[in-house]
N, C-alpha and C positions, 0 to 999 in steps of 0.2 A: 564484539559479541562473543569473545572467546569463552565466556563463562556460561553460555547457554548449553546445558547438557541435553542429551538425547532422551527427551521425555516420551517421544513416540506420539503418533496421532491418537487423539482421544477416540474412545468408542462412541459411535454415533447412533443413539437410540432412534427408532423409527416409530411413527404413530400414524394410524390409519385415519385419525380424526384430528387434524392440526388445530392447535389451540394457541392463539397468539397473545392471550391475556397474560401469560406468565413469561417474563423475560428477565435475564440477569442484567440487562442494560438499562440504566436510568433513562427517564424521558429526555427528549432532545432539549439541550440548553441547561441540563442539570447534571449533578454528579453526586456520588455517594461515597462514604468512607467506612471501612471496616478495619478492626484491629486484628493483626496476625500475631497471636501470643507466642508462637514458636520462633518468630523472627524479632518480636519487639518492635514491629513497624506497622505503620498505617498503609493500607491499600486504598488509594483514592482514585476513582475512575468515573468517566462520563464524558459529556460533551459541553460542559459549562465554559463560559468565557474566562472565568477566574482560574480554572484549572489549566486551560490553554495558555493563559498569560504566565502562570507559574512555571510551566514546563519550558516555554519559550525563553523566559528570563534565565532559567537554569542552563539551558543549552547555549544561549548567547554568552554566558559567562565562562563556558568551557573553552578549551583550546582545540578541540577536535571538530567543532561545528562552526561553519560560517554563520553570519547573522541569520537568524530564523525570523521570518516575518509571518506571523499567524494569519493575518488578513490576506496576504498574497497567496499563501498556501491554500487557504480556504477557497479563494477565487479560482485557483487552478483546478481544484477538485469539483467545485460547484458547477464549473462549465461543462462537466461531464453528465450532469443530470440532477434533478431535484431530489432524488432518493439517496444521494450521497451526503454523508456527514463525517467530519473528523471526530475521532474518539481517542481519548488519552487514558492511560493507566499509569499511576506513579506510586512508587514506594517511598514513604516519607518517615523520617525519624521524628517521633513526637516530642523529643527533648529539644529540638531546634525549631527555628522559625524561618520563614521565607525560603528563598531558593537554596540556602545552605542546608535545608532539611531534606532535600530530594536526594535519594540514593540511586534510583534507577527509574527509567520511564520507557514507555512503549507508546508509539502512535500508530493508529490503524485508521482505516476508512470503513465505515459501515455503509453498505449498499443494500437498500431494501430491507433493513432490519427495524422492527421485527416482521413487517408485512411487505414482501416484495410485490412489485407491480408486474404482472405477466407481460412478456414471457421470461422475465428475469428470475433467477434464484436469489435467495438471500445470500449475501456475501460479506466476509470480513477480510480486508486486505491489510496485512502488516506492512507498514511503511518503514519504520525503524525502531530499534531498541538500543538504548544507551545506558551505561552504568557509570557512576562516579568512580574516579580513579581509586579512591580509598576503599571502595566497596567491591572491587572486582575480585573474582575468585570465590565469591560467596553464593553463587547460583541465583542471583537476583534477576538477571535477564531471563534465565530459564523459568523462574517462578512466574514472571509476567507473561511469557509465551504460553506456558501451561494454563494460566488463568484464562486468557482469551480463547485458547483452544477449547477448553471445557465450556466456556460461556457460549461459543458458537455452536458447539455440539448439543447444548441443552435447549436450544430453540426448537420449536416444532412448526415446520420441519427445520432440521439443522441448517446452519449457514455454511456454504462452501468457504474454504480457507485458501487465501492467496498470499503471496509475498512479492513485493516490488524489490528486487535484489540487484545490487551492482554486480559487475562481472566477477569481482574478487570474492563476493559472498555466495555466489551461486553454488559452488561446490559444497560449501558448508550446509546450505539448506537442502540440497539434493541428497546429502548424506543423512538427512533427518526426515525423509519421507515426502519431499517435494519434487515435482518434475516440471519441465518446461511447459508452459501453456502456449499452444500453437494456434489457438482460436483467434482468427483475425478480428472478430467482433469484440471479444473480451480484451484483447490487446488495445484496441481502439478506445475502449471505455476506461480501462483500469491502469494502463501503463502510461502515465502522464509525463514521465521524465525522459530526457534524452539519453541517459547513460545507464538505464536499468533494463532488466528482463522481468517478465511476469512469470512467476512460478505458482503452481497449484498443488494442494495436498493430494497425493495419490490416493485413489479409492473414493474420493468424493463423488456424489451423483453427477451425472452428465449435465453440463450447463451449455445450452446452445447459444446463449447471448441473444442480441437483438440486432437485426439488420440496420435499424436506425442509428446504431452506434458506430457504423463503419466510418473510416476517416472522412473528414470534410473535403470538399472539392478544392482543387488547386487554385481557385480564384478567391480564396479566403485570405485575410491578413495573416501575417506570420504568427501573431500571438494566438490565433485561432486554429493553427495547424496542430495535428496530433504529433506525438513524439516521433512516430515512424516517419511522418511526412517531413518533419524538421531534419531528421537524420538524413533522409534521402536528398532533400534540398541542399544540405550542407555538403554532401558528397559531390554534388554537381557544381559546387563553388559559390552557392548563394549564402549571404549573411542576412540578418534581420534588416540591415540598412539597404542592401542591394536587391532585396526581394522584389520581383516584378511579376505580379500575378498573371499578366497577359501572356507571358511566355509559356505558361502551363496549359493554356487553352481550355481551362475548365474541365479537364479530363480527370476522373477520380484516380487518386493514388492510394492503393491499398497497402496494408502492411505486408502481405505476401509479395506484392509487386515490388516493393522496396527491397525485400530480401533477394528476389531473383535478380534485380538490377545490380545489386551489390556483388552478387556471386559472378555475374557476367563480367562486370568491370574488373574484378580481381583476376578472373581467368584471362582476360585480354591483357592485363598488365603482366601476368606470368609468361604469356607467349612472347612478349617483347624481349625476354631474357633467354629464350631458348636458342 
């Protein structure tokens, strides 16, 4: 994502009378295409299965991504709530066909867009941005990020913006107006991976999240644990194969609890070398 320039956060208009009728996002299961004359590219975006398959095919043909399974990805997000849906935006060369026409893509998750269910805010969570090797340095990833930022800001009320970022990319996003999201509720709902951090766009409206999204109890199967729970269980030596729910006693394991436990363990290890 080296070609994402600092576009800065979009201005977020406010409205005293929310109107959900107008939205830049196509209906669920559909996509739309527009021509970008200054780039000579097509911008195709939405939630259709055909667009999802095209992007997955392109990513699977690249050397940077492991096999992308759209159905598995969808199941992972769908387990977080019915209001979540995968959203794709792709820049396509109209002179080519199939996966060879894709120049860049962005995947995000729409949460409660366009109409959030109380107590949730509408949210757009950027999952990843990828650019074809031959198209890097052209600002295409920046174009896609700017597009979804403007789209989120144009909703009424605007959607809050988040990024699911790896350790290596956190500094990059923080330099572009994102800060670490410390809400236990939001991490439980939106941070579904084991090796990522949840960042939010600074200046967005407060989002209290929902108590119902707090991590599941320790008596759940490994596949149903939150990312924080799996990380904590791994620190204690568990694997998916060795997981024994009875040992947890059904006591809730919260995201904040896992952070405290990790800090305590690291401090204890440090004392051993003093």
